[in-house]
C-alpha positions as CSV (number, residue, x, y, z in Angstrom):
1,X,0.0,0.0,0.0
2,X,1.1,3.5,-0.8
3,X,-0.7,6.5,0.8
4,X,-0.5,9.8,-1.1
5,X,-1.9,13.2,0.1
6,X,-2.1,15.7,-2.8
7,X,-2.7,19.3,-1.8
8,X,-4.8,18.3,1.2
9,X,-6.4,21.1,3.2
10,X,-8.9,21.2,6.0
11,X,-11.0,24.2,7.0
12,X,-13.3,24.4,10.0
13,X,-15.4,27.5,9.7
14,X,-13.1,30.4,9.0
15,X,-10.1,28.5,10.5
16,X,-7.7,26.5,8.4
17,X,-6.4,23.5,10.3
18,X,-4.3,21.9,7.5
19,X,-2.7,23.8,4.7
20,X,-2.0,22.2,1.3
21,X,-0.2,19.1,2.5
22,X,1.6,16.9,0.0
23,X,2.9,13.6,1.4
24,X,3.8,10.1,0.1
25,X,4.0,7.3,2.6
26,X,5.3,3.9,1.4
27,X,4.4,0.4,2.5
28,X,6.4,-0.8,5.5
29,X,7.5,2.7,6.5
30,X,7.5,4.4,9.9
31,X,6.5,8.1,9.6
32,X,6.7,10.5,12.5
33,X,4.5,13.6,12.7
34,X,6.5,16.0,14.9
35,X,5.0,19.3,16.1
36,X,3.8,21.2,19.2
37,X,0.3,20.8,20.5
38,X,-2.3,22.2,18.0
39,X,0.2,22.0,15.1
40,X,-2.2,19.8,13.1
41,X,-0.9,16.3,13.9
42,X,-4.3,14.8,15.0
43,X,-6.2,16.7,12.2
44,X,-3.8,15.2,9.6
45,X,-4.2,11.7,11.0
46,X,-8.0,12.0,10.9
47,X,-7.8,12.9,7.3
48,X,-5.6,9.9,6.6
49,X,-8.0,7.6,8.4
50,X,-11.1,8.9,6.7
51,X,-12.6,10.2,9.9
52,X,-12.7,13.7,8.4
53,X,-12.9,14.7,4.7
54,X,-10.5,17.3,3.3
55,X,-11.9,20.6,2.2
56,X,-9.6,20.4,-0.9
57,X,-7.1,18.0,-2.3
58,X,-7.1,14.3,-2.8
59,X,-6.1,11.2,-0.8
60,X,-4.9,8.2,-2.8
61,X,-4.3,4.6,-1.8
62,X,-2.3,2.6,-4.4
63,X,-3.3,5.2,-7.0
64,X,-7.0,5.0,-6.2
65,X,-8.8,8.1,-5.0
66,X,-10.4,7.3,-1.6
67,X,-11.0,11.0,-0.6
68,X,-14.7,10.4,0.0
69,X,-14.5,7.0,1.5
70,X,-15.6,6.5,5.1
71,X,-13.2,5.0,7.6
72,X,-15.1,1.7,7.6
73,X,-14.1,1.2,3.9
74,X,-10.4,1.7,4.6
75,X,-7.8,-0.7,6.0
76,X,-6.9,1.5,9.0
77,X,-6.3,1.1,12.7
78,X,-5.7,3.9,15.3
79,X,-4.2,4.0,18.8
80,X,-4.8,7.0,21.0
81,X,-3.0,8.6,23.9
82,X,-5.5,7.2,26.4
83,X,-5.7,3.5,27.2
84,X,-8.8,2.4,25.3
85,X,-9.5,-1.1,26.4
86,X,-12.6,-3.0,27.4
87,X,-12.3,-3.4,31.3
88,X,-14.6,-6.4,31.5
89,X,-12.7,-8.4,28.9
90,X,-9.4,-10.2,29.3
91,X,-6.3,-9.1,27.4
92,X,-6.9,-11.9,24.9
93,X,-10.5,-10.9,24.3
94,X,-9.5,-7.2,24.0
95,X,-7.0,-8.0,21.3
96,X,-9.4,-10.4,19.6
97,X,-12.4,-8.0,19.6
98,X,-12.0,-6.6,16.1
99,X,-11.4,-10.1,14.7
100,X,-14.6,-11.3,16.3
101,X,-16.5,-8.4,14.8
102,X,-15.1,-9.4,11.4
103,X,-16.4,-12.9,11.9
104,X,-13.1,-14.7,11.5
105,X,-12.9,-18.4,12.5
106,X,-11.7,-19.2,16.0
107,X,-8.5,-20.9,14.9
108,X,-7.5,-17.8,13.0
109,X,-8.4,-15.5,15.8
110,X,-6.3,-17.6,18.2
111,X,-3.3,-17.5,15.9
112,X,-3.4,-13.8,15.2
113,X,-3.9,-12.8,18.9
114,X,-1.0,-15.0,20.0
115,X,1.3,-13.6,17.2
116,X,0.4,-10.0,18.3
117,X,0.9,-10.9,22.0
118,X,4.3,-12.4,21.3
119,X,5.4,-9.4,19.3
120,X,4.4,-7.0,22.2
121,X,5.5,-9.3,25.0
122,X,1.9,-9.8,26.3
123,X,1.8,-13.6,26.4
124,X,2.0,-13.9,30.2
125,X,-0.9,-11.5,30.6
126,X,-3.5,-12.8,28.2
127,X,-5.8,-14.1,30.9
128,X,-5.7,-10.8,32.9
129,X,-8.1,-7.9,32.7
130,X,-6.8,-4.4,31.9
131,X,-7.2,-3.1,35.5
132,X,-4.7,-5.7,36.6
133,X,-2.0,-4.4,34.2
134,X,0.5,-1.6,34.4
135,X,0.0,1.4,32.2
136,X,2.6,0.2,29.7
137,X,0.9,-3.2,29.5
138,X,-2.5,-1.6,28.9
139,X,-1.0,0.5,26.1
140,X,0.6,-2.5,24.6
141,X,-2.8,-4.2,24.6
142,X,-4.3,-1.3,22.7
143,X,-1.4,-1.4,20.2
144,X,-1.8,-5.2,19.8
145,X,-5.5,-4.8,19.1
146,X,-4.6,-2.3,16.3
147,X,-1.9,-4.6,14.9
148,X,-4.0,-7.8,14.9
149,X,-6.4,-6.3,12.4
150,X,-3.7,-6.5,9.8
151,X,-4.5,-3.0,8.7
152,X,-2.5,-1.4,6.0
153,X,-2.4,1.9,7.8
154,X,-1.7,2.2,11.6
155,X,-2.0,5.6,13.2
156,X,-0.6,6.2,16.7
157,X,-1.6,9.6,18.2
158,X,0.9,10.3,21.0
159,X,0.5,6.8,22.3
160,X,3.1,7.1,25.1
161,X,2.2,10.6,26.3
162,X,0.4,9.4,29.4
163,X,3.0,6.9,30.6
164,X,5.7,7.5,33.1
165,X,9.3,8.0,32.0
166,X,10.4,4.4,32.5
167,X,7.5,2.9,30.6
168,X,7.9,5.4,27.7
169,X,11.6,4.5,27.4
170,X,10.8,0.8,27.4
171,X,8.1,1.1,24.7
172,X,10.2,3.5,22.6
173,X,12.8,0.8,22.3
174,X,10.3,-1.9,21.4
175,X,8.1,-0.1,18.9
176,X,10.6,0.2,16.0
177,X,11.0,-3.6,16.2
178,X,7.2,-4.1,16.2
179,X,6.8,-1.7,13.3
180,X,9.5,-3.4,11.2
181,X,7.8,-6.8,11.7
182,X,4.4,-5.6,10.7
183,X,4.9,-4.3,7.1
184,X,2.1,-1.7,7.5
185,X,2.4,2.0,7.0
186,X,2.8,3.5,10.5
187,X,2.2,7.1,11.3
188,X,3.3,8.2,14.8
189,X,2.5,11.6,16.3
190,X,4.6,13.2,18.9
191,X,5.5,16.6,20.4
192,X,9.0,15.4,21.4
193,X,12.0,15.7,19.0
194,X,13.9,13.1,21.1
195,X,11.2,10.6,20.5
196,X,11.3,11.2,16.7
197,X,15.1,10.6,16.8
198,X,14.7,7.4,18.8
199,X,12.1,6.0,16.5
200,X,13.9,6.9,13.3
201,X,12.1,6.3,10.0
202,X,10.9,9.5,8.3
203,X,9.7,12.6,10.0
204,X,7.3,15.3,8.9
205,X,7.7,18.5,10.9
206,X,4.4,20.4,11.4
207,X,3.8,24.1,12.3
208,X,0.4,25.7,12.3
209,X,-1.1,23.1,10.1
210,X,1.7,23.1,7.5
211,X,4.2,20.3,6.8
212,X,7.5,22.3,6.7
213,X,9.7,19.4,5.8
214,X,9.5,15.6,5.2
215,X,12.3,13.1,4.8
216,X,14.5,10.6,6.7
217,X,14.5,11.6,10.3
218,X,18.3,12.2,10.7
219,X,18.4,14.3,7.5
220,X,15.5,16.5,8.6
221,X,17.2,17.0,12.0
222,X,20.7,17.7,10.7
223,X,19.7,19.8,7.7
224,X,16.4,21.6,8.3
225,X,15.4,23.6,5.2
226,X,14.2,26.6,7.2
227,X,14.2,28.2,10.6
228,X,10.7,27.0,11.5
229,X,11.7,23.3,10.9
230,X,14.9,23.8,13.0
231,X,12.8,25.2,15.8
232,X,10.3,22.4,15.7
233,X,13.1,19.8,15.8
234,X,14.9,21.3,18.7
235,X,14.4,20.6,22.4
236,X,15.5,22.7,24.4
237,X,14.5,25.5,22.0
238,X,16.9,26.4,19.3
239,X,19.3,29.1,20.3
240,X,19.0,32.2,18.1
241,X,21.5,35.0,17.4
242,X,21.9,37.4,14.5
243,X,25.0,37.9,12.4
244,X,26.2,40.5,10.0
245,X,28.8,39.2,7.5
246,X,31.1,41.6,5.8
247,X,34.1,40.3,3.8
248,X,36.1,37.8,5.7
249,X,34.5,38.2,9.1
250,X,31.1,38.3,10.8
251,X,29.8,40.0,13.9
252,X,27.4,38.2,16.3
253,X,24.6,40.0,18.1
254,X,25.7,38.5,21.4
255,X,29.2,39.9,21.0
256,X,32.3,38.7,19.3
257,X,33.6,38.6,15.8
258,X,34.4,35.5,13.9
259,X,36.4,34.7,10.8
260,X,34.0,33.9,8.0
261,X,35.3,30.4,7.3
262,X,33.4,27.1,7.2
263,X,29.7,27.7,7.1
264,X,29.9,31.5,6.8
265,X,32.3,31.3,3.8
266,X,29.6,29.9,1.6
267,X,27.2,32.8,1.8
268,X,27.3,36.4,0.5
269,X,27.7,39.4,2.7
270,X,24.6,40.5,4.6
271,X,22.4,39.9,7.7
272,X,21.6,36.3,8.8
273,X,19.8,34.5,11.6
274,X,22.1,32.1,13.3
275,X,20.7,28.9,14.9
276,X,22.4,26.3,17.1
277,X,21.3,23.6,19.5
278,X,22.0,23.5,23.2
279,X,24.6,20.7,23.0
280,X,26.8,22.9,20.8
281,X,27.1,25.6,23.5
282,X,29.2,24.7,26.5
283,X,30.9,26.3,29.5
284,X,34.2,24.5,28.9
285,X,36.6,25.4,26.1
286,X,37.1,22.5,23.8
287,X,40.1,23.9,21.9
288,X,38.4,23.5,18.6
289,X,36.7,25.9,16.2
290,X,34.8,28.0,18.7
291,X,34.1,31.5,19.9
292,X,33.8,32.8,23.5
293,X,30.6,34.6,24.5
294,X,30.3,36.5,27.7
295,X,27.1,35.6,29.5
296,X,25.3,35.7,32.8
297,X,23.6,32.7,34.4
298,X,19.8,32.9,34.7
299,X,19.1,29.4,36.1
300,X,20.7,25.9,36.0
301,X,18.5,22.9,35.6
302,X,20.2,19.7,36.8
303,X,18.8,16.5,35.1
304,X,21.3,14.1,36.7
305,X,24.1,13.3,34.3
306,X,23.7,16.7,32.5
307,X,22.7,20.2,33.3
308,X,20.8,22.8,31.2
309,X,22.2,26.2,31.9
310,X,20.1,29.1,30.8
311,X,22.2,32.2,30.0
312,X,21.7,35.8,29.2
313,X,24.1,37.0,26.5
314,X,23.4,40.6,25.6
315,X,19.7,40.7,24.7
316,X,19.6,37.0,24.0
317,X,18.5,34.1,26.2
318,X,20.5,31.0,25.4
319,X,20.6,27.4,26.7
320,X,23.8,25.4,27.1
321,X,23.8,21.6,27.7
322,X,26.8,20.7,29.8
323,X,27.9,17.3,31.3
324,X,27.6,16.6,35.0
325,X,26.1,18.6,37.8
326,X,26.7,22.3,37.6
327,X,25.5,24.4,40.5
328,X,25.8,27.9,39.2
329,X,24.4,30.9,41.1
330,X,21.9,33.1,39.2
331,X,23.5,36.3,37.9
332,X,27.0,34.9,38.1
333,X,29.2,35.8,35.1
334,X,30.4,32.9,32.9
335,X,32.0,32.4,29.5
336,X,30.1,30.3,27.0
337,X,31.8,28.6,24.1
338,X,30.0,28.2,20.8
339,X,31.1,25.4,18.4
340,X,31.3,27.2,15.1
341,X,31.2,23.9,13.1
342,X,27.5,23.4,14.1
343,X,25.8,26.6,13.0
344,X,22.7,27.0,10.8
345,X,22.5,30.2,8.9
346,X,19.0,31.4,7.7
347,X,18.4,34.3,5.3
348,X,15.9,37.1,5.7
349,X,13.1,34.8,4.6
350,X,14.0,32.1,7.2
351,X,15.3,29.7,4.5
352,X,18.5,27.7,5.2
353,X,21.4,29.7,3.6
354,X,24.1,27.4,4.9
355,X,23.9,24.1,6.7
356,X,25.9,22.2,9.2
357,X,28.3,19.9,7.4
358,X,30.1,18.9,10.6
359,X,26.9,17.7,12.3
360,X,27.2,14.0,11.4
361,X,26.8,12.8,14.9
362,X,24.4,15.4,16.2
């Protein structure tokens, strides 16, 4: 199955929820929809599923126009953020429920349920009821029920959002294996850039109902085509400065002048927006291609093995990711070191003017 969206838009009253989306999703692919809350992820999934009809554009399945088809006529399954299971049924019967509705024979139901249970490590729990399961096991049950249908399109709308950290990490590791074994088209919505990177596959970045970029996840992350995409795919938020290039040097708005080599050497003179991620700003000199920026500590967030240090550099608020525990007093003066090999330069229209060729292991 190949799913194609051609110029798909969705309006509700005077509000446009989805703007002219073009996407092609191939059989056996994992596709992440990455964007903040209200960016259009769920709206786009509902259009893919046939739960809503587009205001304009077409949806094609293997070349056939299915734009007006109801969800019942499509080979689709959906998993939501909430645990949607039948509390009075065992795990086995929860997974089997769509197969019983379809009227499949008992031996086929048995085989499909046990295959799905084995894939999602639910075999020891088939006789339990959902209320006797952990949150992760309940969500696995919901995913197994979607998989067992053998749908060509499986949509997962932030399925791990309500789980605690440990359960999320556990399922994030398992899901790519489950997806690879299925052969269906998977579409996975998330607000978290880290989750998109862990899942891999392809990523579509969404902002205000627009798909700003779509491609292999590492490629979209390492070479965003515009400032909006770079911001969507950065957590903590992308650090932003301004630069004026003139001849062989450039002046940064946070202070300091740098030689216009590397990334800067490829662009003409003028004004640019400079973007860089938190892990390319540190408080320790590395001895490489870097520039020192005077800054003042706003707050330090200790996460355990790392610390996020929020800095004021001139009129800019920056975030540095540094290893270990850093207990820094607010308003204390520090020097931050920016790795010049990992800069994104965006022109006055927000388009990528020069990328980040050194960011191979970002």
